[in-house]
C-alpha positions in Angstrom: 0.7 3.3 10.4 0.2 2.1 14.0 2.2 -0.9 14.9 0.5 -4.1 16.0 1.4 -7.7 16.7 -0.3 -8.9 13.5 1.7 -11.2 11.2 2.7 -9.0 8.3 2.0 -11.9 5.9 -1.7 -11.9 6.9 -4.5 -9.7 5.6 -5.1 -6.7 7.7 -8.6 -5.3 7.2 -7.8 -2.2 9.3 -5.4 -1.1 6.6 -8.1 -1.4 4.0 -10.6 0.6 6.1 -8.1 3.4 7.1 -6.7 3.9 3.6 -10.1 4.0 2.0 -11.4 6.5 4.5 -8.3 8.7 4.1 -8.6 8.6 0.3 -11.9 10.5 0.4 -11.2 14.0 -0.8 -13.3 17.1 -1.3 -15.7 17.5 -4.3 -16.4 13.7 -4.2 -12.9 12.9 -5.4 -10.6 10.0 -4.4 -6.9 10.2 -3.6 -5.3 7.7 -6.0 -2.2 6.7 -4.0 -4.2 6.0 -0.8 -6.8 4.0 -2.9 -4.0 1.9 -4.4 -2.4 1.3 -0.9 -5.8 0.0 0.3 -6.1 -2.2 -2.8 -2.7 -3.7 -2.3 -3.9 -5.0 1.1 -7.1 -6.3 -0.5 -5.0 -8.1 -3.1 -3.1 -9.8 -0.2 -6.4 -11.4 0.7 -6.5 -13.1 -2.7 -2.9 -14.2 -2.6 -3.6 -15.9 0.7 -6.4 -17.9 -0.8 -3.8 -19.5 -3.1 -4.1 -20.5 -6.8 -7.9 -20.2 -6.7 -7.6 -16.5 -7.2 -4.4 -16.4 -9.1 -6.2 -15.1 -12.2 -7.4 -12.1 -10.1 -4.5 -11.3 -7.9 -1.8 -11.3 -10.6 -3.8 -9.1 -12.9 -4.6 -6.7 -10.1 -1.0 -6.5 -9.0 0.1 -5.6 -12.6 -2.5 -2.8 -12.8 -1.6 -1.4 -9.4 2.0 -1.3 -10.4 1.2 0.5 -13.6 -0.7 3.2 -11.8 2.0 3.5 -9.2 4.5 4.2 -12.0 2.3 7.0 -13.2 2.2 8.4 -9.7 6.0 8.3 -9.5 6.6 10.0 -12.9 8.0 13.4 -12.0 6.6 15.0 -15.1 3.0 14.0 -14.6 2.7 12.7 -11.0 0.6 15.8 -10.0 -1.9 15.0 -12.7 -2.5 11.6 -11.1 -3.0 12.8 -7.6 -6.7 12.0 -7.6 -9.0 10.0 -9.8 -10.7 13.2 -11.1 -7.4 15.0 -12.0 -6.2 11.8 -13.8 -9.4 11.5 -15.9 -9.3 15.2 -16.8 -5.6 15.1 -17.7 -6.0 12.1 -19.9 -9.1 13.5 -21.6 -7.3 16.9 -22.2 -4.2 15.2 -23.6 -6.3 12.8 -25.7 -4.4 9.7 -24.5 -7.4 7.7 -23.5 -7.7 6.1 -26.9 -4.1 6.5 -28.0 -2.8 3.5 -29.9 -0.2 1.5 -28.0 -0.7 3.5 -24.8 -2.3 2.1 -21.6 -4.0 4.9 -19.9 -4.4 5.3 -16.2 -8.2 5.6 -16.6 -8.4 2.3 -18.4 -6.2 0.6 -15.8 -8.2 2.0 -12.9 -11.5 0.9 -14.5 -10.3 -2.8 -14.3 -9.3 -2.4 -10.6 -12.6 -0.7 -10.0 -14.5 -3.7 -11.3 -12.4 -5.9 -9.0 -13.5 -3.8 -6.1 -17.1 -4.6 -7.0 -16.4 -8.3 -6.8 -14.4 -8.0 -3.5 -17.2 -6.1 -1.8 -19.8 -8.5 -2.8 -17.7 -11.5 -1.8 -16.8 -10.1 1.6 -20.4 -9.1 2.4 -21.5 -12.7 1.6 -18.8 -14.1 3.8 -20.0 -12.0 6.7 -23.5 -13.5 6.3 -22.4 -17.1 6.4 -22.1 -19.5 9.4 -18.7 -20.8 10.2 -19.4 -24.3 8.9 -20.8 -23.1 5.5 -18.7 -23.3 2.4 -17.7 -20.0 0.7 -17.7 -21.3 -2.8 -21.4 -20.5 -3.6 -21.0 -17.0 -2.1 -17.9 -16.5 -4.3 -19.7 -17.7 -7.4 -22.7 -15.4 -6.8 -20.4 -12.4 -6.2 -18.4 -13.3 -9.3 -21.5 -13.7 -11.5 -22.8 -10.2 -10.4 -19.5 -8.5 -11.1 -16.3 -9.6 -12.8 -18.0 -12.3 -14.9 -19.7 -9.6 -17.0 -16.2 -8.5 -18.2 -14.5 -11.9 -18.7 -14.4 -14.2 -21.7 -16.2 -17.6 -21.6 -12.9 -19.5 -21.0 -11.9 -17.3 -18.1 -15.3 -17.6 -16.5 -15.3 -21.4 -16.8 -11.8 -21.7 -15.3 -12.7 -19.3 -12.4 -15.9 -21.2 -11.5 -14.1 -24.5 -11.5 -11.4 -23.1 -9.2 -14.0 -21.7 -6.8 -15.2 -25.2 -6.0 -12.0 -25.7 -3.9 -12.8 -22.8 -1.6 -13.0 -23.8 2.1 -15.6 -23.1 4.8 -16.0 -19.6 6.3 -14.1 -20.7 9.4 -11.2 -22.2 7.4 -11.0 -19.2 5.1 -10.8 -16.7 7.9 -8.1 -18.7 9.7 -6.1 -18.8 6.5 -6.3 -15.1 5.7 -6.4 -13.5 9.2 -4.6 -15.9 11.5 -5.6 -16.6 15.1 -9.0 -16.2 16.8 -8.3 -12.7 18.1 -7.4 -11.4 14.6 -10.4 -13.1 13.1 -12.7 -11.4 15.5 -11.0 -8.1 14.9 -11.6 -8.5 11.2 -15.2 -9.5 11.6 -15.9 -6.5 13.8 -14.3 -4.1 11.3 -15.8 -5.6 8.2 -19.1 -3.6 8.3 -17.2 -0.3 8.6 -14.8 -1.3 5.9 -17.5 -2.2 3.5 -19.2 1.1 4.2 -16.0 3.0 3.5 -15.3 1.0 0.3 -18.9 1.6 -0.9 -18.4 5.3 -0.7 -15.1 5.1 -2.6 -16.6 2.7 -5.2 -19.6 5.0 -5.8 -17.4 8.1 -6.2 -15.3 6.4 -8.8 -18.3 4.9 -10.6 -19.9 8.3 -10.8 -16.8 9.9 -12.2 -16.7 7.2 -14.9 -20.4 7.7 -15.7 -20.0 11.5 -15.9 -17.1 11.2 -18.3 -18.7 8.3 -20.2 -15.7 6.0 -19.6 -17.3 2.7 -18.4 -16.7 1.1 -21.8 -13.0 2.0 -22.3 -11.5 -0.9 -24.4 
């Protein structure tokens, strides 16, 4: 990865864009390792927002870690090279519904749902004026995505926490840093959303083809 002067503790949208683009493989497939590297950067975005998104970032970090362990397993790592090979392997070995086993396909499905929320939220942020609050945009994105999969209690807690979100200007300063980095992120956002949309659609299609959207 190219070096830049950016604070390593800040969110770098270029990492998200570059990793998502690089993850696109032949036959409408997605490289799992590159996908996870992109998502780790996206999760940094949530960590920088503080406790508001603690319920999202902690859960995503655990799921990313689980998939990374599958990628590092010398016996099966090649089976988890891409999303397609992972699904095919887990269907062939009948571990998708194996009791006491957390499959990679189930884990990725939860991360996939998180990407839906992130995309919607970032798109809405891009449409706001600097002085506008981001809480309404966040609630709208949440209602259209993750809320469909959360219990009543989690939904209520999340919506209460979202009221504390700052204005667009304050949020961008917190996650990106100085004005130069904010402008860099704003400029890259449309291309990043376009790349993530392709990744999202490919994974969504694979789960539809294999009838895995309702994995428990």
